[in-house]
C-alpha positions in Angstrom: 64.3 -147.4 46.5 65.8 -145.6 43.5 68.8 -146.8 41.6 71.9 -146.0 43.5 74.3 -143.4 42.1 77.6 -142.1 43.2 76.0 -138.9 44.5 75.8 -138.6 48.3 73.3 -136.4 50.1 73.2 -134.2 53.2 70.4 -132.6 55.1 70.8 -129.3 57.1 68.0 -128.9 59.6 66.4 -131.7 61.6 63.2 -130.0 62.8 59.8 -131.5 62.3 59.8 -131.0 58.5 63.5 -131.8 58.3 62.9 -135.2 59.8 60.2 -135.8 57.1 62.9 -135.1 54.6 65.3 -137.4 56.4 62.8 -140.3 56.4 61.9 -139.9 52.7 65.5 -139.4 51.5 66.6 -142.4 53.4 63.9 -144.5 51.7 65.0 -143.2 48.3 68.8 -143.3 48.5 69.6 -145.5 51.5 73.3 -145.4 52.5 73.9 -142.5 50.0 72.4 -140.3 52.7 75.6 -139.3 54.4 74.9 -136.4 56.9 72.3 -134.6 58.9 73.3 -131.3 60.5 71.5 -129.5 63.3 72.6 -127.2 66.1 70.4 -129.2 68.6 72.4 -132.3 69.7 69.2 -133.9 71.0 68.0 -134.4 67.4 70.7 -137.0 66.9 68.7 -139.8 68.5 65.7 -139.0 66.2 67.9 -139.1 63.2 69.5 -142.4 64.2 66.1 -143.9 64.6 65.8 -143.4 60.9 69.2 -145.0 60.1 72.3 -145.7 62.1 74.4 -145.1 58.9 73.6 -141.3 58.8 76.3 -139.2 60.5 74.9 -136.5 62.8 76.9 -133.3 63.0 76.3 -129.9 64.6 78.4 -127.9 62.1 78.1 -127.9 58.3 81.8 -127.7 57.5 82.2 -131.5 56.9 79.4 -131.4 54.4 81.0 -128.5 52.5 84.4 -130.1 52.4 83.3 -133.7 51.6 83.6 -133.9 47.8 81.4 -137.1 47.7 78.5 -135.0 49.0 77.2 -133.3 45.9 73.6 -132.4 47.0 72.3 -130.7 50.1 68.7 -130.2 51.3 68.2 -127.2 53.5 65.2 -127.3 56.0 66.2 -124.6 58.5 64.3 -121.5 59.6 63.5 -119.2 56.7 65.8 -116.4 57.8 68.8 -118.7 57.4 68.0 -120.0 53.9 69.9 -117.4 51.9 73.1 -117.6 53.8 73.2 -121.5 54.0 72.2 -121.9 50.4 74.8 -119.4 49.2 77.5 -121.2 51.2 76.5 -124.6 49.8 76.4 -123.3 46.2 79.8 -121.7 46.6 81.1 -125.1 47.8 79.9 -126.6 44.5 76.8 -128.4 45.8 73.4 -128.9 44.2 70.8 -127.4 46.6 67.2 -127.9 47.5 65.9 -125.2 49.8 62.6 -125.3 51.6 60.2 -122.5 50.8 60.8 -119.6 50.8 64.1 -119.7 48.8 65.1 -116.5 50.7 63.4 -113.7 52.5 63.8 -111.2 49.7 63.5 -111.6 45.9 66.9 -109.8 45.5 68.6 -112.5 47.6 66.8 -115.2 45.5 68.1 -113.6 42.3 71.6 -113.7 43.7 71.3 -117.4 44.5 69.9 -118.1 41.0 72.8 -116.3 39.4 75.3 -118.1 41.6 73.7 -121.5 40.7 74.0 -120.7 37.0 77.6 -119.7 37.4 78.4 -122.8 39.3 76.4 -125.0 36.9 74.5 -126.5 39.8 70.9 -127.3 40.4 69.0 -124.8 42.6 65.5 -126.0 43.5 62.9 -124.5 45.8 60.8 -126.7 48.1 57.3 -125.7 46.8 56.2 -129.2 47.6 52.5 -128.9 46.6 53.5 -128.6 43.0 54.5 -132.2 43.2 51.2 -133.3 44.6 49.7 -135.8 42.1 46.4 -134.1 42.1 48.0 -130.7 41.3 50.0 -132.4 38.5 46.7 -134.0 37.2 44.9 -130.7 37.3 47.7 -129.0 35.3 47.4 -131.8 32.7 43.6 -131.3 32.5 44.0 -127.5 32.0 46.7 -127.9 29.4 44.6 -130.5 27.5 41.6 -128.2 27.4 39.3 -130.2 29.6 38.2 -127.0 31.4 38.1 -125.0 28.2 39.4 -121.5 28.5 40.6 -120.8 32.0 38.6 -118.0 33.6 39.4 -117.8 37.3 40.9 -119.8 40.2 40.3 -119.3 43.9 42.3 -121.0 46.7 41.4 -121.2 50.4 44.0 -122.3 52.9 42.4 -122.0 56.3 43.0 -123.5 59.7 43.1 -122.8 63.4 46.9 -122.3 64.0 49.8 -122.8 63.7 50.2 -119.1 64.6 53.7 -117.7 63.8 55.5 -114.9 65.7 58.2 -114.3 63.0 56.0 -114.0 59.9 52.4 -113.2 59.0 49.8 -115.5 57.5 50.5 -114.2 54.0 54.2 -115.4 54.1 53.3 -118.5 56.1 50.5 -120.0 54.0 50.2 -118.1 50.7 53.5 -119.2 49.1 52.0 -122.6 48.5 49.0 -121.1 46.6 51.0 -118.6 44.7 53.3 -121.3 43.4 50.4 -123.5 42.4 48.7 -120.5 40.5 51.9 -119.8 38.7 52.3 -123.4 37.7 48.7 -123.8 36.5 48.3 -120.5 34.7 51.9 -120.2 33.4 51.8 -116.4 33.1 53.0 -113.5 35.3 50.3 -111.5 37.0 49.8 -108.0 35.6 48.2 -106.8 38.9 48.4 -107.9 42.5 46.3 -106.6 45.4 45.9 -107.7 49.0 43.8 -106.8 52.0 44.1 -108.3 55.5 43.4 -107.9 59.2 45.4 -108.0 62.4 43.9 -109.5 65.6 46.4 -111.5 67.7 49.8 -109.7 67.5 50.6 -106.1 66.5 51.7 -105.7 62.9 51.3 -109.4 62.0 48.3 -110.2 59.8 46.2 -113.2 60.8 44.0 -113.3 57.7 44.6 -112.0 54.1 42.8 -112.0 50.8 45.1 -111.6 47.8 43.7 -111.0 44.3 45.7 -111.5 41.1 44.9 -110.5 37.5 46.6 -112.3 34.7 46.8 -111.9 30.9 43.9 -113.2 28.8 41.3 -112.1 31.4 42.3 -114.8 34.0 41.7 -113.9 37.6 42.5 -115.5 40.9 42.2 -114.9 44.6 43.9 -116.5 47.6 42.3 -116.5 51.1 44.5 -117.6 54.0 43.9 -117.6 57.7 45.1 -119.3 60.9 41.9 -118.1 62.7 39.4 -120.5 61.2 37.2 -123.1 63.0 38.2 -126.0 60.7 40.9 -127.0 58.2 40.1 -126.2 54.6 42.6 -126.6 51.7 40.5 -126.1 48.6 41.3 -124.9 45.1 38.6 -124.3 42.5 39.5 -123.7 38.8 36.7 -122.4 36.5 36.8 -122.8 32.8 34.2 -122.0 30.1 33.5 -125.7 29.6 34.0 -127.3 33.0 35.1 -126.7 36.6 37.5 -128.6 38.8 37.8 -128.7 42.6 40.9 -129.9 44.4 40.3 -130.4 48.1 43.5 -131.7 49.7 41.9 -131.8 53.2 39.7 -134.7 52.0 40.9 -138.2 52.7 39.6 -139.4 49.2 38.1 -138.0 46.0 40.5 -135.1 46.3 40.0 -134.0 42.6 36.6 -133.7 41.1 35.6 -132.4 37.6 32.2 -130.7 37.3 31.0 -130.4 33.6 29.0 -127.3 34.4 28.9 -123.8 32.9 26.7 -121.1 31.4 25.7 -121.3 27.7 24.0 -118.5 25.7 20.8 -119.9 24.0 18.6 -117.5 22.0 20.4 -114.6 23.6 19.8 -115.8 27.1 22.2 -117.3 29.7 21.3 -120.9 30.5 22.8 -123.0 33.2 24.5 -126.2 32.0 24.9 -129.1 34.5 26.3 -132.6 34.2 27.2 -135.4 36.6 30.5 -134.8 38.5 33.4 -137.1 37.9 36.0 -138.1 40.4 39.4 -137.8 38.7 41.9 -140.6 39.5 45.5 -139.7 40.1 48.7 -141.2 41.6 48.8 -141.6 45.4 52.5 -140.8 45.8 53.3 -138.4 48.7 54.3 -134.9 47.4 57.5 -134.9 49.4 58.6 -138.2 47.8 57.8 -136.9 44.3 59.7 -133.7 45.1 62.8 -135.5 46.2 62.7 -137.9 43.3 62.5 -134.9 41.0 65.5 -133.3 42.7 67.5 -136.5 42.2 66.4 -136.8 38.6 67.4 -133.2 37.8 70.8 -133.8 39.3 71.4 -137.1 37.5 70.1 -135.9 34.1 71.0 -132.2 34.3 67.3 -131.1 34.1 65.7 -127.8 35.1 63.5 -128.3 38.1 59.8 -127.5 37.9 60.4 -125.3 41.0 63.7 -123.8 39.9 65.3 -120.5 41.1 63.4 -118.4 38.7 60.0 -119.7 39.7 60.9 -119.1 43.3 61.9 -115.5 42.5 58.5 -115.0 40.9 56.7 -116.3 44.1 58.8 -113.9 46.3 58.1 -110.9 44.0 54.4 -111.6 44.2 54.5 -111.9 47.9 56.5 -108.7 48.2 53.9 -106.8 46.1 51.1 -108.3 48.2 52.9 -107.3 51.4 53.2 -103.7 50.1 49.5 -103.7 49.4 48.8 -104.9 52.9 50.8 -102.1 54.3 49.2 -99.6 52.0 52.5 -98.5 50.5 53.1 -97.9 46.8 53.9 -101.2 45.1 57.5 -101.6 44.2 58.8 -101.7 40.7 59.1 -105.4 40.2 61.5 -107.0 37.9 58.7 -109.3 36.6 58.7 -110.0 32.9 55.7 -108.5 31.3 53.7 -110.3 28.6 55.0 -109.6 25.1 53.1 -106.7 23.6 53.3 -108.3 20.1 50.3 -110.6 19.7 50.8 -114.2 18.8 48.3 -113.9 16.0 48.2 -111.9 12.7 45.8 -109.0 12.0 46.2 -107.3 8.6 46.7 -103.5 8.9 43.4 -102.9 7.1 41.5 -105.2 9.5 39.8 -104.0 12.7 39.7 -105.9 16.0 37.8 -104.2 18.8 38.8 -104.1 22.4 37.6 -107.1 24.5 38.2 -109.8 21.9 40.0 -113.1 22.5 42.0 -114.4 19.6 44.0 -117.6 19.7 47.6 -118.4 18.8 48.3 -118.6 15.1 45.0 -117.2 13.9 45.1 -114.9 10.8 42.7 -112.1 10.1 42.9 -110.6 6.6 42.1 -107.1 5.2 38.8 -105.4 5.5 37.6 -107.8 8.2 36.1 -106.7 11.5 36.0 -108.6 14.8 33.6 -107.0 17.2 34.0 -106.8 21.0 33.3 -109.9 23.1 34.1 -112.3 20.2 36.2 -115.4 21.0 38.2 -116.9 18.2 40.3 -120.0 18.7 43.7 -121.1 17.6 45.0 -121.3 14.0 41.8 -120.0 12.4 41.8 -118.1 9.0 39.4 -115.2 8.3 39.6 -114.1 4.7 38.8 -110.7 3.2 35.8 -108.8 4.4 34.7 -111.1 7.2 32.6 -109.7 10.0 32.5 -111.5 13.4 29.7 -110.1 15.6 29.6 -109.3 19.3 30.0 -112.3 21.6 30.4 -114.8 18.8 32.4 -118.0 19.7 34.6 -119.6 17.0 36.5 -122.8 17.7 40.0 -123.8 16.6 41.2 -124.4 13.0 38.1 -122.7 11.6 38.4 -121.3 8.0 36.0 -118.5 6.9 36.3 -117.5 3.3 35.7 -114.0 1.8 32.6 -111.9 2.4 31.0 -113.9 5.3 29.3 -112.3 8.3 29.1 -114.4 11.5 26.4 -112.6 13.5 25.8 -112.7 17.2 24.0 -115.9 18.1 26.1 -118.1 15.8 28.6 -120.5 17.2 31.2 -122.4 15.1 32.9 -125.4 16.6 36.4 -126.7 15.7 37.4 -127.3 12.1 34.3 -125.7 10.5 34.6 -124.4 6.9 32.5 -121.5 5.7 32.7 -121.0 1.9 32.7 -117.6 0.1 29.7 -115.3 0.5 27.7 -117.9 2.5 25.1 -116.3 4.8 24.1 -116.7 8.4 21.0 -115.0 9.9 20.1 -114.4 13.5 16.5 -113.0 13.4 13.7 -115.1 11.9 11.3 -112.3 11.0 13.1 -109.0 10.6 11.3 -105.7 10.1 13.0 -102.3 9.9 9.9 -100.6 11.2 10.0 -102.8 14.3 13.7 -103.4 15.1 14.7 -106.6 16.8 18.3 -105.8 17.8 19.9 -107.3 20.9 20.7 -110.8 22.0 17.2 -111.3 23.4 15.9 -111.5 19.8 18.6 -113.6 18.3 18.0 -117.3 17.6 21.1 -119.5 18.2 22.7 -121.3 15.3 25.4 -124.0 16.0 27.7 -125.4 13.4 29.2 -128.6 14.9 32.7 -129.9 14.6 34.0 -130.5 11.1 31.0 -129.2 9.2 31.4 -127.6 5.8 29.2 -124.9 4.2 29.5 -124.2 0.5 29.7 -120.9 -1.3 26.5 -118.7 -1.3 24.6 -121.2 1.0 22.2 -119.6 3.5 21.7 -120.9 7.0 18.4 -119.8 8.5 18.9 -119.1 12.2 17.8 -121.3 15.0 19.2 -124.5 13.5 22.1 -126.9 14.2 24.4 -128.3 11.6 25.6 -131.7 12.7 29.2 -132.9 12.9 30.8 -133.4 9.5 27.7 -132.3 7.6 28.2 -130.9 4.2 26.0 -128.0 2.8 26.2 -127.7 -1.0 26.8 -124.4 -2.7 23.6 -122.2 -2.9 21.6 -124.4 -0.5 19.2 -122.9 1.9 19.1 -124.7 5.3 15.8 -124.3 7.1 16.0 -127.1 9.7 18.5 -129.1 11.8 21.0 -131.1 9.8 22.1 -134.6 10.9 25.7 -135.6 11.3 27.4 -136.4 8.0 24.4 -135.3 5.9 24.9 -133.9 2.4 22.3 -131.2 2.0 21.4 -129.5 -1.3 18.6 -127.5 -2.8 16.1 -124.8 -1.8 15.0 -125.6 0.8 17.9 -127.9 1.5 17.1 -131.6 1.8 19.4 -134.6 2.4 20.6 -136.0 -0.9 23.3 -138.4 0.5 25.9 -138.9 3.1 29.4 -137.5 3.4 32.3 -139.1 5.2 34.4 -137.4 7.8 37.2 -137.2 5.2 34.9 -135.2 2.8 34.0 -138.0 0.3 30.4 -138.8 -0.8 29.5 -142.2 0.5 28.3 -144.9 -1.9 25.1 -146.8 -1.6 25.2 -149.3 1.3 26.1 -152.9 0.8 23.7 -155.7 1.7 24.8 -155.3 5.4 24.0 -151.6 5.3 27.7 -150.6 5.3 29.0 -147.7 3.3 32.8 -147.4 2.9 34.6 -144.1 2.5 36.6 -144.1 -0.8 39.3 -141.9 0.7 39.9 -143.5 4.1 38.4 -147.0 3.9 36.4 -146.2 7.1 33.0 -147.9 7.4 29.7 -146.0 8.0 26.2 -147.3 8.8 22.8 -145.7 9.3 22.1 -147.1 12.8 18.7 -145.4 12.9 16.7 -143.4 10.5 18.7 -140.3 9.6 21.4 -141.2 12.1 24.7 -142.2 10.5 27.7 -143.4 12.6 31.3 -144.2 11.8 32.1 -147.7 12.8 35.9 -147.1 12.9 36.3 -143.9 14.8 34.0 -142.1 17.4 32.5 -138.8 16.2 33.5 -137.0 19.4 37.2 -137.8 19.2 39.8 -135.9 17.1 41.9 -137.9 14.7 
């Protein structure tokens, strides 16, 4: 049970879901749970089975006038949400309303404005956002475990419960829309929907909604109450890994698949790894939701599912409904992404259509980024840098003046390319017999933290290991080990460099080399295989 506070709570609506609220709220706040209101007097016995201390009433007026009751949960039919929530807010109560917040987005906006004016918490009951697996998936996406998010699909399918007052879109899809908005964190730029009617005239039984988001992220939602078995599955696809959240499973609900497609020598190659079951809290979503509501009241926090997020869900539903009815989509009051990019491109630089450029990156004059290129966050491209088609550049990469990164080259995070260094992508070029196109290009990979000196040349088809250091003017013709210091023509290893960029001294009698900058220890654990003993190579500092 949570720490008691002076706040007392009331519940309006004692249907099946309302009773779930009553049981959970009673566990959390005990005798601070003052009232349950429902028009059906027969629900009183069910409420008193939960706790005799809860007062059952059939009119809401005592809740509105009781100053000790500061928070109200509304779990009534959807068509009553707006009117009851408005009355409670006007009476100075914090309000949690089951989804949807209202039937129309304009009503939801009015409630949000009223809550702001009253300085009260308004929270929508999009309960699945409080599912521990959804919270964990959000964390994984934000931390980059999936890489760049590409698309999400969500299936919510079952046989029943068929509604008479609303179609399947409004019954099932609000859950999935709220989850998409939470995971992606952007407003969709386009919404489309198709569906079919079988059981009742004018009420769709199955719908497929497609959404397009900024940064080339796509999603679709498939909902139906005419399906032979229950399926609640969400799949998130990134360019590094894929995740599956299957809530209809009893265990192993969230699984990470380290799979994807890599381009090798100009050809798409499937990458597969062993799946990983992702651990997460086992707390019930409704419990987490009510705990969050209480915490927001006590500490004046903005809820995850506040009024504005609920408005967005309603606006997307309204646009999807118009698509179902084949009417022109309404002009929605959805904030559009800022037209000003969050990266810098000099007026004398050229960035083609179809590129992806990360936040904080700077591209200076006379540089050219060709279509299909992907450049990470906080990179710096100096003067006269060319980035070829479909090149991938990681985060925090610095490319000095007069460098061309041709198609087939991949630079991982924190790579440094010195002035006028050269990449190639064809091993045996002849003008008379052109070899243009990705099928002819040999892939070059420059691993995390590697540095390439001025005027060095990297012959294509080779990999430069993590934290390797290529001396100025060197010509690399073969793979380079991690930490290797390479010099000469052709380049050969002439020593070892630490992660911090210092040349390592000769090993002591135990084979240990100590970085003069950091004090970290290094050892050659096998021929031409150096490892840091104080920090794993695959972990950032």
